[in-house]
C-alpha positions in Angstrom: 5.0 1.5 11.1 4.9 4.9 13.3 1.6 5.2 14.6 0.7 8.5 13.0 1.5 7.3 9.6 -0.6 4.4 10.1 -3.0 3.4 7.0 -6.4 2.3 8.1 -6.9 -1.8 9.6 -8.2 -3.8 7.5 -12.2 -4.4 9.1 -11.7 -7.5 11.0 -15.2 -8.9 10.0 -13.4 -9.7 6.4 -10.9 -12.2 7.6 -14.0 -13.2 10.0 -16.0 -14.0 7.2 -13.3 -15.5 4.8 -12.4 -17.8 7.4 -16.0 -19.0 7.7 -16.3 -19.3 4.3 -13.4 -21.3 4.0 -15.3 -23.8 6.6 -18.4 -24.0 4.9 -16.8 -25.2 1.7 -14.8 -27.7 4.0 -18.0 -28.7 5.5 -19.6 -28.7 1.7 -17.0 -30.9 0.1 -16.7 -33.4 2.9 -20.9 -33.8 3.1 -20.5 -34.5 -1.0 -17.8 -36.6 -0.6 -19.3 -39.0 1.8 -22.5 -38.7 0.1 -21.2 -40.3 -2.9 -19.5 -42.8 -1.1 -21.4 -44.2 1.6 -24.8 -42.9 0.6 -28.1 -43.7 3.1 -26.0 -44.8 5.4 -24.0 -41.5 5.9 -26.7 -39.1 5.1 -29.0 -40.8 8.2 -25.4 -40.1 10.4 -24.4 -36.8 9.1 -25.5 -34.9 12.0 -22.2 -35.9 13.7 -20.5 -33.9 11.2 -22.7 -31.2 10.8 -22.1 -30.7 15.1 -18.7 -30.7 14.6 -18.2 -27.8 12.3 -21.1 -26.1 13.9 -19.0 -26.0 17.2 -15.7 -25.2 14.9 -17.7 -22.4 13.7 -18.6 -21.4 17.4 -15.3 -21.6 18.9 -13.7 -19.2 16.0 -16.4 -17.1 16.0 -15.7 -16.4 19.8 -18.2 -19.0 21.9 -17.2 -20.6 25.0 -15.8 -24.1 23.0 -12.9 -26.2 24.6 -11.3 -27.4 21.6 -9.7 -30.7 23.1 -13.2 -32.1 24.5 -14.9 -30.8 21.6 -12.8 -33.1 19.3 -13.0 -36.1 21.7 -16.9 -35.3 21.7 -16.6 -35.9 18.0 -14.7 -39.1 17.9 -16.7 -40.5 20.5 -19.5 -40.6 19.0 -18.6 -41.5 15.4 -17.1 -44.6 17.3 -20.8 -44.9 18.8 -21.8 -44.9 15.5 -19.7 -47.0 14.0 -20.1 -49.6 16.7 -23.4 -49.9 16.0 -23.8 -50.0 12.4 -20.6 -53.0 12.1 -23.0 -54.9 14.5 -26.6 -54.0 13.4 -27.7 -57.3 15.0 -27.4 -56.2 18.0 -29.1 -54.4 20.6 -26.8 -51.6 22.4 -27.4 -49.9 25.7 -25.8 -46.3 26.3 -23.9 -47.7 29.3 -22.3 -50.2 26.8 -21.7 -47.8 24.3 -20.5 -45.3 26.8 -17.9 -48.7 27.9 -17.0 -48.7 24.6 -15.5 -45.4 24.1 -13.8 -45.4 27.1 -11.1 -47.8 25.4 -10.8 -45.5 22.5 -7.3 -44.7 23.5 -6.5 -48.3 24.1 -7.9 -49.4 21.0 -7.3 -47.1 18.6 -10.3 -47.4 16.2 -9.3 -44.7 13.4 -5.2 -45.1 13.9 -3.3 -42.0 14.6 -5.7 -39.5 12.6 -8.1 -38.6 15.7 -4.3 -37.3 17.8 -2.7 -35.6 14.3 -6.3 -33.9 13.7 -6.7 -32.5 17.3 -2.9 -31.7 16.7 -3.7 -29.7 13.3 -7.0 -28.4 14.4 -6.4 -26.9 17.7 -3.1 -24.8 16.0 -5.0 -23.8 13.1 -7.9 -22.7 14.8 -5.9 -21.0 18.1 -4.3 -19.2 15.4 -7.0 -17.8 13.4 -9.1 -16.4 16.7 -6.3 -15.1 18.1 -5.3 -13.0 15.2 -9.3 -11.7 14.5 -9.2 -11.4 18.0 -6.3 -9.0 17.6 -7.0 -7.1 14.6 -10.8 -6.4 16.7 -8.6 -4.8 19.6 -6.2 -3.0 17.1 -9.3 -1.3 15.1 -11.0 -0.5 18.6 -7.8 1.3 19.8 -7.2 2.9 16.6 -10.8 4.3 16.3 -10.2 5.7 19.8 -7.2 7.5 19.8 -7.7 8.7 16.8 -10.6 10.9 18.0 -8.4 14.0 19.2 -9.8 16.2 21.8 -8.3 19.4 20.9 -7.7 21.7 23.8 -7.5 25.5 23.9 -3.3 25.1 24.4 -3.5 23.6 21.0 -6.0 25.1 19.5 -3.7 28.4 20.0 -0.2 27.0 18.9 -2.4 26.0 15.6 -3.5 29.2 15.2 0.0 30.7 15.6 1.7 28.7 13.8 -0.7 28.8 10.7 -1.7 32.5 10.9 1.0 34.7 12.0 2.9 34.7 8.4 -1.1 36.3 7.5 -0.3 38.8 9.7 2.5 39.9 8.8 2.3 39.9 4.8 3.7 36.7 3.9 0.6 34.8 3.4 3.3 32.3 1.1 5.8 31.9 4.1 5.5 27.9 6.0 6.5 27.2 9.2 9.8 25.6 9.5 10.1 21.4 9.8 10.8 21.8 13.5 8.0 24.0 14.5 5.8 22.2 12.8 7.1 19.2 14.4 7.1 20.4 17.9 3.0 21.8 18.0 1.5 18.8 16.7 4.1 16.4 19.4 2.0 18.9 21.6 -1.7 18.4 20.4 -0.9 14.7 20.2 1.1 14.1 23.5 -1.1 11.0 24.5 -1.2 9.6 20.9 2.5 10.0 20.5 3.0 8.2 23.8 1.7 5.1 21.8 3.9 4.8 19.3 6.3 2.2 20.5 3.6 -0.1 21.8 1.8 0.2 18.7 4.3 -0.6 16.5 5.3 -3.3 19.2 1.2 -4.7 18.5 1.8 -4.9 14.5 5.1 -6.9 15.2 3.2 -9.3 17.0 0.5 -9.6 14.9 
């Protein structure tokens, strides 16, 4: 798609809001399901899941979040809570709980779910954030290069092309295609140089 004929880019915030809405709906759905299933037990520990979604949103909107570390922390916190709830007759120190979480990989209390979820979440969120950031950059570049600084030589060429027929008494005469193309190519020289790179950007995105 030539740069000169490119339609306006969709506003990045539309895609941003759409994905955030999906996240909100997922959080509400999980909260509703777990509340019905586990009742007060879940409600008292729901901040573990709320914090997970907060960090996911922060990553997606450009925050400095390490997805892998954040997900590992979520499973560690969840294990600590479940361990305490299943052994409520005992009191565990923070050091003891930290020791328990160190053996998560060996014990695999959640089976293979953490590994699968980490792979799926990482792939989806990296792609989503990269897509929105690409749209943002593309839109900013397009807006900047769309502002043409008309130089005197361009003004003279356009004036000659458009008004010479009137001076010669032939107002219905239109400039030929090649003449028009040459004038516009001269006026949009800087923008024309971006055509190949812009097409490559569109294909990648």
